[in-house]
Every structure is written in structure tokens, then in C-alpha cells.
N, C-alpha and C positions, 0 to 999 in steps of 0.2 A: 503495500501501500505505499503509497509516494504520501508526500507534505502534506499537499493540498485533498485529499481524500482522506485523509487522517484527521485533520480540521473539521473537516464538513461532518466527518463521523461523529467528533465530541461535542461541535455543537447541538446535533439532534440530542445528542445522549444529556447534555446541560439541558434542554429545554424539557424532554421528557423527566428528567428529574423534579426539574422545577416545577412543573406540570403535578406532579405526583400526588404532591403532599406528603410525600413521607420524608423521614429522616435519611441521611445518608449513608448509616450503617444497613437499615432496611431495604433502600433501592438498590445498594451495591449485592446485595446478597441474594434478593429477587434477580437481578440482573445480570450477576457474575461476571462482577465489574469489582476491581480493587480499591479499596478507599483512598488510598494512597492515588491514585490517578484520577477517582474526580474529584480531589480537591484541589490536584494538582488544574486540571481543567477549569474547575469553578474560579479559581484563583486568575488563572489566565483569560479568563472571558469576562471577567471583570475589569482588570486591568486593561482590557483593551475596548470597552466601552465606556469608561473612563473618559481614554483619549479619545475616542471619536467623539465624544458628546463635550470636551474640551475644545477639539479642533475645530468642533462647528459651532461654537459660540463665540469666538473671536473674531472681534470684524476690525477692520482700520479703518480709519477717516480722516482727512486731510483737514486742517482749520485752519482759516487766515485770521490770523490775529490783527486787527485793524494797530497802527501805530508799528507793527516789527518790521516793514519793508521801507528801506529808504528809497526816494524820488530816484536818486542816481544809480540804478541797478539794468540789468539787462536779463532776457531771458533766451538763451540760444535755444531751438526745437530743429531737430531734426529726425524725422521717422518718428520712432518712439521715445528717442532719446532727448531730454528737456537737461538744459544746464542754467541757472540761476547766477549769474553772478553780479555780486554787491561792485560798490564802486568803489573798493579794496581789495579786490580779488588778487588771489598769486598767481601771476604769469605761469611761471613755471610750473604749478600744480596744474593750471587748464594745459598747458602743451602735455603733460604726461595724460591725462586725461583723454585728450582727443587724440592721441596716438595710440594707448591703447582701446577707444572704439574703431580707430581705422580696421585694427588688429581684426576685429571680431565679424 
């Protein structure tokens, strides 16, 4: 059995256990499965569910705060790349960024 098949099998087993209303020991005896294996997969499925929930709840936003931008600035926009330059930008850094983008 390959990894994907094993994960699918255990996802089904964990769901069956949770729907059974039995305690872990009872369910394992009835299904001839080791208690340690069930506990491992319960922990694993719990951790994966938490990760999925956390990653789905993260949202990023851009906020423009008035007064934080100087009037002496410029934004360069080429394709999907935007570079915002303040009046006191570092010319050497800009050149390095442009060279890096050219290699992409």
C-alpha cells in the first residue's frame, strides 16, 4: 500500500471511529486495530485539521495610511513588479534589484 492509499484508509478509519460513539479501546478491539496506531492517526489528523483551519483564516491586506507617503516619490511598475521609491532611495540597491529582476 502506498502513502496516499494508507492516508486515505486511515482518514476513513478515524472518521468511522469518531462516528462510532465507542471509546478508543472498544473500537480498536472490534476492528482489530492497535490502539497506538489509532492514537497516532487521531493526533495526526487533529494536527492537519488545525493547520488547514489556520491557513484558511489568514488574510493579508494592504493599508494606505494617510501621511505616510511623501510627495517626492515614484512608483515603477513593469508587468507584475511594482517598486516604490522615496526621494531618498538607495541607487545601488535599486540597480541590484533591477539586475535581479532581469535574471527572472
